[in-house]
Every structure is written in C-alpha cells, then in structure tokens.
C-alpha positions as CSV (number, residue, x, y, z in Angstrom):
1,M,68.7,102.5,88.5
2,L,72.0,100.9,89.5
3,A,70.8,97.5,88.5
4,R,70.1,98.8,85.0
5,M,73.6,100.2,84.8
6,L,75.2,97.0,86.0
7,L,73.3,94.5,83.8
8,P,74.8,95.5,80.4
9,L,78.3,95.6,81.9
10,A,78.0,92.3,83.7
11,A,76.5,90.6,80.7
12,A,79.1,91.9,78.2
13,P,81.5,89.0,78.6
14,L,78.6,86.5,78.5
15,L,77.1,88.1,75.4
16,A,80.4,87.8,73.6
17,G,80.6,84.1,74.7
18,A,83.8,82.2,75.0
19,S,85.3,84.2,72.2
20,A,85.5,87.3,74.4
21,G,89.1,88.4,74.5
22,I,91.0,89.0,77.7
23,E,91.1,92.7,77.1
24,E,87.3,92.9,76.8
25,R,86.9,90.9,80.0
26,L,89.4,93.0,82.0
27,L,87.7,96.2,80.8
28,A,84.2,94.8,81.6
29,R,85.2,93.8,85.1
30,H,86.8,97.2,85.8
31,N,83.6,98.9,84.6
32,V,81.2,96.7,86.6
33,E,83.1,97.7,89.7
34,R,83.1,101.4,88.8
35,A,79.3,101.2,88.1
36,T,78.7,100.3,91.7
37,R,79.7,103.9,92.6
38,A,78.1,105.4,89.5
39,L,81.6,106.3,88.1
40,P,82.0,106.8,84.4
41,P,83.2,103.6,82.6
42,L,86.8,103.4,81.5
43,R,87.8,103.1,77.8
44,W,90.5,100.7,76.6
45,E,93.6,102.6,75.6
46,P,96.0,100.6,73.3
47,A,99.1,102.7,74.2
48,L,98.5,101.9,77.9
49,A,98.1,98.2,77.0
50,V,101.4,98.3,75.0
51,S,103.2,99.8,78.0
52,A,101.5,97.3,80.4
53,R,102.6,94.4,78.0
54,R,106.3,95.5,78.1
55,W,106.3,95.6,81.9
56,A,104.2,92.4,82.4
57,D,106.6,90.5,80.0
58,D,109.6,91.8,81.9
59,L,108.3,90.9,85.3
60,A,107.2,87.4,84.1
61,A,110.5,86.7,82.4
62,R,112.5,87.7,85.6
63,G,110.1,86.2,88.1
64,A,109.9,89.7,89.7
65,F,107.1,91.6,91.1
66,H,107.4,95.3,91.7
67,H,106.0,98.6,90.2
68,A,107.7,100.1,87.2
69,P,109.8,103.2,87.7
70,E,107.6,106.3,87.5
71,N,108.0,108.6,84.5
72,P,107.2,112.2,85.8
73,R,106.8,113.4,82.2
74,D,104.1,110.8,81.5
75,P,102.5,109.8,84.8
76,M,100.2,106.8,84.7
77,G,98.6,104.7,87.4
78,E,99.6,101.0,87.7
79,N,98.0,98.0,89.4
80,L,99.9,94.7,89.6
81,W,98.6,91.2,90.3
82,A,100.3,87.8,90.3
83,G,99.0,84.3,90.9
84,T,99.5,80.6,90.1
85,R,99.9,80.2,86.4
86,G,96.7,79.3,84.5
87,R,94.5,79.2,87.7
88,F,92.8,82.6,87.6
89,S,90.3,84.2,85.2
90,P,90.8,87.9,84.2
91,E,87.7,88.7,86.3
92,A,89.3,87.0,89.4
93,M,92.5,89.0,88.9
94,V,90.6,92.3,88.9
95,D,88.4,91.1,91.7
96,A,91.5,90.8,93.9
97,W,91.8,94.6,93.7
98,A,88.1,95.2,94.1
99,R,88.0,93.2,97.3
100,E,90.1,95.9,98.9
101,K,86.9,98.0,99.2
102,R,86.3,96.2,102.5
103,W,89.1,98.3,104.0
104,F,88.2,101.6,102.2
105,K,86.7,104.5,104.0
106,P,85.7,107.8,102.4
107,G,88.3,110.5,102.8
108,V,91.3,112.3,101.4
109,F,94.0,110.0,100.0
110,P,96.0,108.4,101.7
111,D,93.7,108.7,104.8
112,N,91.1,106.3,103.3
113,S,92.1,102.9,104.7
114,M,90.3,101.6,107.8
115,T,93.5,99.7,108.6
116,G,95.7,102.8,108.4
117,R,97.8,101.2,105.6
118,V,97.3,102.7,102.1
119,A,98.6,99.5,100.6
120,D,95.4,97.8,101.8
121,V,93.2,100.0,99.5
122,G,95.6,101.4,96.9
123,H,94.6,99.0,94.1
124,Y,90.9,99.6,94.7
125,T,91.3,103.4,94.8
126,Q,93.2,103.4,91.5
127,L,90.6,101.2,89.9
128,M,87.9,103.6,91.1
129,W,89.7,107.0,90.8
130,R,87.1,109.5,89.5
131,A,89.5,111.3,87.2
132,T,90.8,108.1,85.5
133,R,89.2,107.5,82.1
134,Q,91.4,105.0,80.3
135,V,93.0,101.7,81.1
136,G,95.2,99.2,79.2
137,C,96.3,95.9,80.6
138,A,98.3,92.8,79.8
139,V,98.8,89.4,81.2
140,A,102.1,87.6,80.9
141,R,103.0,84.0,81.7
142,G,106.0,83.4,83.9
143,A,107.5,80.0,84.8
144,Q,105.2,79.7,87.8
145,E,102.9,82.7,87.8
146,D,100.7,84.8,85.6
147,V,101.3,88.5,86.0
148,L,98.7,91.1,85.3
149,V,99.7,94.8,84.8
150,C,97.1,97.5,84.3
151,R,98.0,101.0,83.4
152,Y,95.7,103.9,84.0
153,A,95.3,107.5,82.7
154,E,94.8,109.8,84.5
155,A,96.8,108.3,87.3
156,G,95.1,108.1,90.7
157,N,96.1,107.9,94.3
158,Y,97.3,111.5,94.6
159,R,97.9,112.7,98.1
160,G,95.4,115.2,99.2
161,E,92.7,114.2,96.7
162,V,89.5,112.3,97.1
163,A,89.3,109.1,95.1
164,F,85.6,109.2,94.3
C-alpha cells in the first residue's frame, strides 16, 4: 500500500522532466516524506511562498541565518536551510530536514528527540506535523550560499502536542 502511495509522489519530478520547477520539486519532496507516515500531502500556498521569498532574499542579501520574528496574529511554521551556492538540489535541501528522523522518537513535543535536544528533530517534526496542510518555499542566492526558507500553515512544533 505504501509503495503505491510513494510511487506517484516520487515520480512527479521525473515525469515533469527537467522543466519541473523548483516549487514543484520542493513540494514533491515534502510529500514523499509525509507519505512514509501516511500523512496527508501538503498543498502549495502562494501567500506562504511570497512570505518565504521575502525572508530568503533578506537572509541571502545580508549573509544572515536565523528565523524570522514570529507574528502571533498570523502564526506559521518555518524551516531554514543554507548551503554552498549552486551545489544542492531542492530535494537535497529538504532531505537535510528529513534526515533528522534518525533522532526522532514518538512522544509529546518537545520530548521527541532521542538526543534530548529539540533542535535535532524540529525541522523534521515541522515537515511532518499532522495538522500542517500548506507549504510555500523560496530559495535565494547569497554571495556564497543558497538559502531555502519554507513556511507552513498550520504551524507545528507546539509544546504539549504530538507531531504525528
């Protein structure tokens, strides 16, 4: 059953060929990972992508790397990634977050890291958060690094909740 769910998601970037846009590739990689736990696929949300674009451009221009200030009136989740300019595919960027599953243990957030450090699983849990249904991402080129920002609605990583 799981193999049937994964095949269409994994093939999506291949079926689109080289013309597949970065947005489609980022979304497909998120959904391939979510399918491993039978979680509903995310939908691309343009407003989240615009918000991610603003923050990615700002970080890349300044050579900075930190989360955006939270807006309590419009909470959204956020994952950040940075790496050597031009060296990583969109899939590899998302895979960096997905690899955190090796430290994940089922439980109530933030007590779901085998290392005891929520930072070791926080990207993964946001990617997989059961209540999250939408994502929008942007990659910006800095002088030396590419910066990926993904924004999520509903936000995840809420204290006292189970991720999935």
